[in-house]
N, C-alpha and C positions, 0 to 999 in steps of 0.2 A: 502758365500765363493765364490771367483772368481777362476775359473779353467783356468790357463794360456794356456793350450793346446787346449781348446775349443774356437770356434770362432762364433760370432754372425754377420752375413752378412746382412746388411740392405741397401735397395735401392728401387727406384721407379720402375715402370714397364719397362721391356726391358733394364735394366742396366747391365745385365750379371751376375745375382745372381746364376742361375743354372750352368752356366759355371764355376764360381768360386767354387761352391760346388763340381762339377766334378773334378776340379783341385785338391782340397783337398782330394777327394776320391782316385784319382790316386796316390797322394803323400803317402797316408796312405798305399795303396797296395804295392807301391815300397819299402817304409821303412820296412814294415813287411816282404816282401819277402827277403830283405837283412838280417834282424834281425834273421829270422827263417831259414837261410841257404837254400834259394831256396824253402822253403815250406816243406822240409823233416820232420821237427819237427811237423808241423801241421798234416801231414799225420799219424804220429806216436801217437800224443797225443790228436788229436781232439780238438785243442785249439779254443777259441771263434772266431766268425766271425764278420761281419759288418751288421748293420741294416740300410737300406736305405728306407726312407719313403717319399712318394709324396702325394699331396693333393687329387688327383683323380686317377681313373684307367687309363685314357688317359695320364695323366702326368707320371704315373709310367711306362707305356709302352715306352713313349718317353725317359725318363731318362734311362731306361734299354737298349734301343737301342743305345743311345749315348755312354753309358758306354761300351757296347759290341763293338762298332766301335773303341773306343780307345784301348780296349784290343787287338783287331785284329791288329791294327796298331803297337802295341808294340810287337806282336808276342808271347805273353805269357799270361797265365791266372792264376788267384789266385787259390790256392789249398784248400781254406777254403770257408765256406759258405758266400755268399753275399745275404741277404734277401731283396728283393725289394717288397714293399707292400704299402698300404694306411692305415691311422689310423683305419678305420672301418674294413678293411681286416685283420689287425693285431689283433684287438680285437676278431674277429670271429675265426681266426686260433688258438689263445691262449685258448679260451674257449673250443673249440673242442679238442685240444691237451691235456688239463688238466681237461677234464670233470670228470675223476675218482676222482680227488681231490675235485671238487665241489660236486660230489655225496656224498662223505664222509662228507664234511663240512656241507652241507645243508640237509643231510639225505634224499636224493632224491631216487626215484626208479631208478634202474640201466638200464634205457632205453638209447640206443644210441641216442644222440641228433640229431634232424632233423630240418634243417633250414626251416622256413616258409617265403615265399615271401610276399611282401606287399599286393598284391591283395588277396591272400588267408588269410592273417592276417585280412584284412578288413572284409571278409565274415565270418570268425570264430568269430571275436569279435562282429559283429552285431548279430549273432545268440545267443551268450552267454549273451548279454545285452538286448535281445529282451523284456524281461519283464519290465526292467527299462525304455526302450524306449517307450513301449506302455503305461506305467503308467504316462509318462510325467516327470519323474525324471531327464531326460537328455535333456530337451527341452531348446533351446536357440533361442532367437528372430532372425529372418531372416537367420537361418541356417538349411539346410536340414539334414535329418537323416544321409545320407552318409557323408556329410562334418563334422557333429558333431562327428561321430565315428572316422573318420580320425583325427580330431582335438585332441581327447582324446589320441589316440595312439601316435600322434606327441608330446604331452606333456610329455609322458613317455620317449620318445627318447631325448627330450631337457633336461630333468632332469638328465638322465644318462650321457649325454655329458658334463654337467656341474659338475657332481659329487654330485648331490643333491638326497637324499633318496626320493623315490616316495611318501612316506608318507607325505612329506612336501609340495607337490604340492598344495593341497587345501589352505594351509596357505599363500603360496607365491602368489597365485592368489587373495586371499582375500586382502593381503597387496597392491597388484597392482591395482585391479579392484573392489574390494568388497564394493562399495558405495551403490549399489542397494540392497534392502532388500531381493530380490529373489536370488541374485547371490551366497551368501554364501551356500545356500542349493544346488545349482548347483555344486559348487566346491566340496562340501563334497560328492555328488553323484558321481562325476567324480573320486574322490579318492577311493571310495568304489569299483567302477567298475574296476579301475586299479589293486587294490589288488586282486579282484576276477580273473581278466585276468592273472595276473602274476602267481598265484597259479595254475590255470587251465593249463597253458602252462608247468610249471615245472613238474607237476604230469604226464604229457604225453610226456615229453622230447621234446617239441616243442620250438624252439628258434627263436624269431624275432630279427631284428636289435637292437631294443630298449632293449630287454631283454639281448642279448649278451653283449651290452655295459654296462648295469647295473651290470651284473654278473662279468664283468672284473674289473671295478674300485672298486666295493663295496666288493667283496668277494675274487677275485683272486689276485689283486695287493697288498692288505695288508697281504696276507698269507706269512709267513716266508719261507715256503718250496718253494713256487713259486718264491719269490724274489731271493732266492739263485740260483735256476735254471736259472732265467732270467739274472742275472748279470754275471753268468758264461758262458752264450751263446754269449754275445756281448762285444767286447772290444771297439767298436766305433759306434756312431749313426750319421747318416746324414739325416737331415729333411729339405726338400725343401718347400718353401711357407707356413711357419708355421702360417701365418695370416689366413689360411683356416682350422685350426685344432680345434677340441673341447678342452675345458679347461683341461680335464683329461689327455690329452697327455703330458701336462706340468708335471704332477705328475710322469708319466712314465719316461720322460727324466731326471727329477731330481734324481730319484732312480738310473738310469744308471750312471749319472755323479758322484753321491756320492760314487758309487762303483768303480770309477776309469776309466770309459769309457771316450773316447774323443768325444766331440760333435761338429758338424758343422751344423748351423741352418741359413736359409735364411728367410727374413721377408720383406714384402712390405707394407709400411704405406698406400699406395693407393689401397691395395688389399681388403681383407675382403669380397670377393665376396659371400661367404657362411655364412656371419655373421648372417643372418636371418634364417639359416638352421642348427644351432647348433655350428657353429664356434665361437670362442671367441678370437679375435685378441689381445685385451688388456691383457687377462690372459697369453697368450703365450709371449707377449712382455716382461713381467717381467723376463722371462728366460734369456734375454739378459744381465741382471745385473750380471749374474754368468759367463759371457764369455768375451773374448777379443772382442772389437767392431771394425768392418770394415764397412765403408760406401762407396757404389759405386755410382759414379755420371758419367753418360754417356748420352749425348743428344740422344733422340729418338723421331722420328716423329715430331709432331707439339707441343708437350707438353712444351718444354723449352721456346719457344717463346710466345705461346698463352695460355698456361695453367693459368698463373697468371692473364692475361687479361680477360679470360673467367670468373674467379671467381669474378673479379671486376665488370664485366657486370651483373652478377647475383645479386650482392649487390646494384648496382646503374646503371640501364640501360641507364642513360643519359650521362655517361662519354664518352669522346672521346677515343675510345679503339682501338688503333693500335700501334705497336712498333715505336719508334722514327725513323724518316728517311725513313719509309716505306710508299709508296703511296698505296691508296686503290686498285688501279689497280694491284698492285703486291701481294696483299693478296691471299693466296691459298684457297679462298672460293668462292662459288657460291650458288645460291638459285633456287629452283623450288617452285613457289607459285601458288596455284589454289584455286578455291572456294570450290569444293567438294573433298572428299577423293578418289572417283572413278577417277576423273580427275587427281588427284595427282599420283595415281598408274600408270595410263597410261603414264603420262608425265615422270615419273621416268624411266619407261621401255624404252621409246623413247630416253631419254638422254643417258642411258647406251648403247643402240643399236647404236646410232650415234657415241659415243666415240669409241666403238669397231670397227665399220665400218671404221672410219677415221684413225685407227691405233694409237690413243692417248694412249690406255691402252688395256691390254689383259683381257679376262674374269676372269682369275684366280687372277688378281690384284684388283678386285672390291669386296666390301662388302656392302650389304644393311642391316642396323642395325635399329631396332625399339624397343621401350619399350615393345610392345606386338604385336604379329603377329597372327591375326585371320586367319581362313581357307580361307576366301575370298581374303584377301591380298596375302597370299602365292600363291593361285591358279592364281590370276590375274597376278602377276609378273612373275611366272614361265611360264604361258601360253604365255604371251606377248614376253618374251625373247626367248622362244622356237620357236616362229613363226619367229624370226630373226636368227634362228640356233645358238643361244647362250646357252651353257649348264648352268645349275643352280644346286647348291647343297643347299638344305634346311637343315641347320645344325641341327643335332640331332632331326629331326622331328619324333615324335612318334605317328603315327596314330593308332587308335584302330585296333586290329587284325581283328575284325569283318568287318572292312571297306574293306578288301581285298575280291574280288569275289572268289578267290581260297579257302580261309579259310571258307567262307560261304558255299561253295560247299561241303567241307569236313564235316562240321557240319551237313548239310542236309543228307549226306551219313550216318553219325552215327545214325541219327533219323530214317533212313530207315532200318538199320541193327538191332538195338536193339528194343525190344518190348516196348509198352507203351509210346512212344515219338511222336505220331502222332500230338499232339497239337503244336509241334514246326514247323510243315510243312505247307506250302501253295503251290498253283500251281506255283506261280512265283519263289519261292525258288527251287522247283524241276526242273523247266525249266532251271534256271541258272545253277544248278548242271550238267544237261545233256550237256550243252554247254561247261562248264569248263572241265568235265571229258572226253569229246570226243576229246580234243585237242591232236594232234600228228604231229610230223614232216612229216609223210607220207602224211598228208592232204595238205601240202604246195604246191602251184603251183609256180614253179620257173619262174621268169620274168628276162630275160637277162638284165643285167645292173642295176637291182633294188637292192640296198644295204639292208642288214639286220639291219642296224642301220644308224643313221645320227646324226650330232651334235645337242645337245639341248634336245634330248628325253631321259630323265633319266630312263624311263621304259625299254629301250633297253638293250639287244637284244629283238626283237619282239617275243612274245610267239608263239608257233605253232598254225596253223589254226585248227578250230574245224570242225569235220565231221558233227556235228549237230549244225546248226545255230539257231538263235533265232526263226525264223519262224517255222522251223521243230520241235524245242523243244516245242513250243506252241501247235502245232498239236498233238504231242505225249502226252503231259500232258492232253490235253482236252479229249483224247480217251483212254489212257493207264494207267493213274494214278488213283488208287483207294484209296481215303483218308479214314483214320480210326484212331481213337485214339490209339487203341491197336496194330493193324497190318497194317499199310499203305503199299501198294504194288505197284510195277511197273508191269503191266500185259504184256503178250507177245504182240509183235507188230502187230500180225495178228488179234487182236481184233478190230483194226482200219480198217474199210471196205476198205478205199483207202490207205492202207499202202504202195502201190506201188509209191505213190506221194513222199515218203520220199527219195527214191533213195537208191542205194546199200550201199554207204559208211555210210550214216546215220543209215540205218537199221542194218548193222553189228556192228557199234559202240554202238548202243542202246542195241543190244543183248549181247554184251560183258559186258556192265555195269550191266544189269539185272542178267546175270549169275554170275558175281562176287558178287553182293549183296546177292543172294540166297546162294552161297557157304559160304560166311562169316556168314550169318544168321544161317546156319546149325551148323557151328563151335561154334557160341555163345551159341546156345541151348545145345550143347554137352559139354559146358564149356571147350573148347579147346583153347580159347583166354583169356589170363590172365587179360588183361585190354584193355581199348579203345585206349591207347597210342600205343599198338601193331597194332591194326587195322588201326589207322591213318598212321603209318609207312608203312604198306602194301599198303594202298590206294595211298600214295604219290609215292611209287615205281611203282605201277601199272598204274596210270593215269596221274601223274604230271611230274615226273622227266624226263623220256624218254632219259636219258643220255645226254641231251642237256644243254646248258647254259641258265638258266632262268634269267629273270630280277632281278637285285640285290634286289629290294624291295620284290619280291616274295620269294626269298631265305631267306631273313631276317624274313619274316612273317612265313614261314614254319618252320624254326629253332625255332622260339619263340613258335610256337604252340606245337611242340613236347616236348620242354623243359617244357612248362607249363603243358602239359598233364601228363608227367612223374612225375613232382612234385606234381600235384594235387592227383594222385593216390597213391603216397607214403604217403602223409598226410592222405588221406582217410583210407588207410590200418592201419596206426598207431592209428587213432581214433577208428576204428572198433575193433582192437585188444584190446585196452584199455577198451572199453565198453563191450567187449565180445558179439558182435553182428555181424551179417552177412547180410548186406543189399543186395538186388538184384542189379546186376551190372547196370541195366538200370536206377536205381535211381541216382547213382553217375554220369552216363553219362548225365542225364537230368540236374543235378546241374552244371555240367561242361559247358554244352551248355548255360545255363542261365547266368553263370558267364561271359562267353565271349561276349554274346549279350549285357551285360551291358556296354561294351566298356571300362572297366577299365584296360584291358591288352593291351599293345601296342607292336609293333615290334621294337626292338632296332637295329639300323643300323650296329653296330660293329659286326663282323669284315669285313662285306661286303661293299666295296666301289664302287661307280658307275664309269664306265669307261669314261674317257675323253681324249681328245687329249692333246698335249703338252702345250696348252695355258690355260688349267685348266677350272674352272667353276666359275661363279659368286656365292659368298657366301651369303645366306639369313639367318639371325639369329636375335634372340632377344638379348637385351643387356646382359642378364645373360648368354645365350648360348655362345655368342661371347667372353665375358671375361673369362668364364670358360675354353674355348678351347685355350685361350692365343694366338690368331691369330694376324696377322698384314697384312695390305693391303696398296697398294699405294693410292687407292681411297676409300673414305667412302661416302656412302649416308645415312645420318641420317634421318630416316623417322618419320613423325608425331612429329616434334619438338615442336609443340604447345600443345601436349598431356600432361595432368597432370600426366600421368603414369611415366614420367621421374623422378618425385619427390617421387614416391611411390615404396615400395618394391614389391608389387604385389605377384605373385606366388612364388617369391624367398624369402619371409618372412613368416614364420609360425606364427600362432596365439600365442601371448604372448611371442614371442622369446626374445625380449629385457629384459624381467623380469628374464630370466635365465642366463644372463651374470654374471660371478662369482663375479666381483668386484662392481656390481651395488648394492647400498643400498636398503633395503626393504622399499619402500615408494610408495605412489600412483603414478600411471603413469599419467602424465599431458599432456595437449595439447602442452605446451611449450617444454617438453622433446621430444614429438613426432615430432614436427617441427624441433628441433635441429638434431634429428636422421635422418630425411629425407634430410635435407640440407647437413649433413656430407656425407651421401651416395651419393648424387648428385655430390658433389665435387670429391669424389673418382672415380665416373663413368667418369666424364669429363676428369680428369687427366689421367686415365687409357686409355680411348678411344683415346685421343689426342696423347698418346704415341704410339698408334698402327696404326695411319694413316700416310702414307708416305709423300705425297705432294699435296693432293687435298681432300677437304671436301665440300660436297654439302649438304646444309640444305634444307630439303623438308618439306613444310608446306601447309596445306589446312585450309581455314578459318573455315570449318565445319567438325565435326567428322562424323563417319558413322551414328550415331543416330541423326544427324542434329544439335547438340549443337555446339556453338561457342567454338573454341579452343584458350585458352589464357594461355598456360603453361609457365614454368619458362625459357625455352630455347629460347623463342621469343626474349629475349634481345640480344642473340647472332646474330640473324638474323638482327635486327636493327643496332647493333653495327658494324657488320662485312660486311654486304652486302647492307642493305637498304640505307645507307648513300651515296652510289654511284650506281645509277640505271643502269649504264653502265655494271656493273658486273652481273646484274640480267637478266636472260633469260626469256622473257615473254612467258607464255603458256596460251592459251585459252583467 
């Protein structure tokens, strides 16, 4: 059935799809306000609202802000609900909202559901599957235990996103990969572990993202009571970038359309950024058959002119590839070519610095994009550009929490307050803690004319100075730290014969730290501190915050630490209550410290943004990060174009993800199918990125990769076709 009021809006990147969706949304609001007599009927009857879905949280915030701006410009606001969410956020909210219905349907214990974060999910699943892991039932060649556990949990999420019962996962893997005699046993073991995991979580009221998704499509969506409530809540649905949605969202949308809701959907054939992470563009595209079709065509960036030529060069590098009538000197391309990658990183930084210095482009108009950015590449580029006073934003960089000295200091503090944790301490960690915890604005020495910040230093504003420097901290630890497994202690400063060498400020700061630790230790012994998250909050208020503006990275790390701690203790209490046990608090603290030291928890930058001047900052991102953020810049630097990673999904593709596409037939996964999938992904990447670059593209290539191997990736044909043919456009480096 085709719904004449519903619209399917299709177009390439940056053709105005979201704007068209907003236009439709505002039209719906205006029509409804007029129909409902200014909203008075809505207030009286509580009539249904509008459901607005975006692909990611950042897209949702952007869409909400743009809608709010339009509402403010109109001077009027709707009097009914406008729910803005993401697919996963919607599933989670519905499962929590209708949990009593699920308890009744599945005969569950009446625990209030508790969401489990991925890092905690990993730890709990590893402990639950310990026996199977030790016995080798879950062994997979060239796969570590950590990755294997994560892989099994991801399979559960992929199956739920498709609408596939988890019981069918072993057979699906057998159909796709099961040629080796040992693999069927592995698939069956994975299936048994997932069944055990699902039951274990449901018994305790613990919900992971995979389990919430499975409960929604398998038990909630088919329920007639829920369907009735759902269709009465929404009279219209607006879904942006449906090419990033899981297949089960199509089932949701069809239910709403069948019940009379008006739909507006946007779709990008060149999108599918998350197609290896559970999205199913082809399954969602079928929804377009039930709507009126609108196609948007608007030139954007270099795509219209050079997108088709780029694809021709990939197929045949020998062709003469430039638009008719355009000389090579007029092409908006340049190249940076070096022998080693270290030279390439330095040359790229120099080219950016020269362009900014000469006024050709502002920092905020530049993006450096790579298929993969290791820590060395990030640091090299950021350090080089910072030396030229050019600010840099490393997009969505998520460093492990434990990489922050402040976080390490707080973990050391926990090990000093709680008993039995001395094995987590060493002299270096205690010395670092003393330096970090003795920071205070009162220790700063004001220098006339010296700024607290300067362009290019993203860690700014500068943290307060420390009363205890590294040298003094070393002296204190050598003489005043008494290591012990059960009760490590910081002794009074006067046990150091030459404590006068420390100075007044350092001595007072050390005394304050020792007194605070002893006071908190006493409260722990008297059970006056409910959890370590409370102690962490106190420590931050006492030693870290000082009422001053901290560097944005530090604020992000502290926020994530507190959120992680609170979540960890909530889950631990739930497990202890269910098992009717009461573990000593220090045991939980030790497990928490161990979890953070594994480096699996990272600080998420939202909502703290680094300060920059009006010219912005150079954006540093991977392909997946850049496309997901839906950015555009005048200048693009494509790094490592000779890397084979341009053709591979990498971290943006989960194990066996293509097997879980809804419309894929169950047949063995072949090398030909893998090659076709990689080539299709590369075509989408090229068209998408070319639509997001304004007027200059610099192709950056080094003959050798970091490991010394020669690079001969698929994008080298662009270099030879667009730049190499005319050496005058190439800038020689080294």
